[in-house]
C-alpha positions as CSV (number, residue, x, y, z in Angstrom):
1,M,-171.1,-117.0,-164.0
2,K,-168.7,-114.2,-164.0
3,I,-165.3,-114.4,-162.5
4,C,-164.3,-111.4,-160.5
5,W,-160.9,-109.7,-161.0
6,V,-160.3,-110.3,-157.3
7,Q,-160.3,-114.1,-157.8
8,T,-158.4,-114.1,-160.8
9,L,-155.9,-112.1,-159.2
10,F,-155.9,-114.2,-155.9
11,I,-155.6,-117.4,-158.5
12,A,-152.4,-115.9,-160.3
13,V,-150.7,-114.8,-157.1
14,V,-151.3,-118.6,-155.6
15,I,-149.6,-119.9,-158.9
16,I,-146.6,-117.6,-158.9
17,L,-146.1,-118.2,-155.1
18,G,-146.5,-122.0,-155.4
19,T,-144.0,-122.2,-158.6
20,G,-141.6,-120.0,-156.7
21,Q,-141.7,-122.5,-153.7
22,L,-141.1,-125.6,-155.8
23,L,-138.2,-124.0,-157.7
24,S,-136.5,-122.5,-154.6
25,A,-137.2,-125.7,-152.1
26,C,-135.3,-128.4,-154.2
27,G,-133.2,-129.1,-151.1
28,Q,-129.7,-129.2,-152.8
29,K,-127.1,-127.5,-150.6
30,G,-123.4,-126.6,-151.8
31,P,-122.1,-126.8,-155.4
32,L,-123.6,-128.5,-158.0
33,Y,-121.4,-131.0,-159.8
34,L,-121.6,-134.2,-161.3
35,P,-119.7,-137.0,-159.7
36,D,-116.7,-139.0,-161.3
37,D,-117.7,-142.0,-163.3
38,T,-115.1,-144.2,-161.6
39,P,-115.5,-144.7,-157.8
40,K,-112.1,-144.5,-155.7
41,P,-111.0,-148.1,-154.5
42,A,-111.9,-148.6,-150.9
43,K,-109.1,-149.3,-148.3
44,K,-108.9,-153.1,-147.0
45,A,-108.8,-153.4,-143.1
46,E,-105.5,-155.1,-142.2
47,K,-106.0,-158.2,-139.7
48,K,-103.6,-158.4,-136.7
């Protein structure tokens, strides 16, 4: 069975668009940074 060049072009476009969607749709917004290793101590609530 011979594959038509249109089918090859269609498959290539689908792969390129799908890869672009995967790379751009990570959902991370804002600056990318690693958080500090030591967490800040939580403030204790004072009792009255």
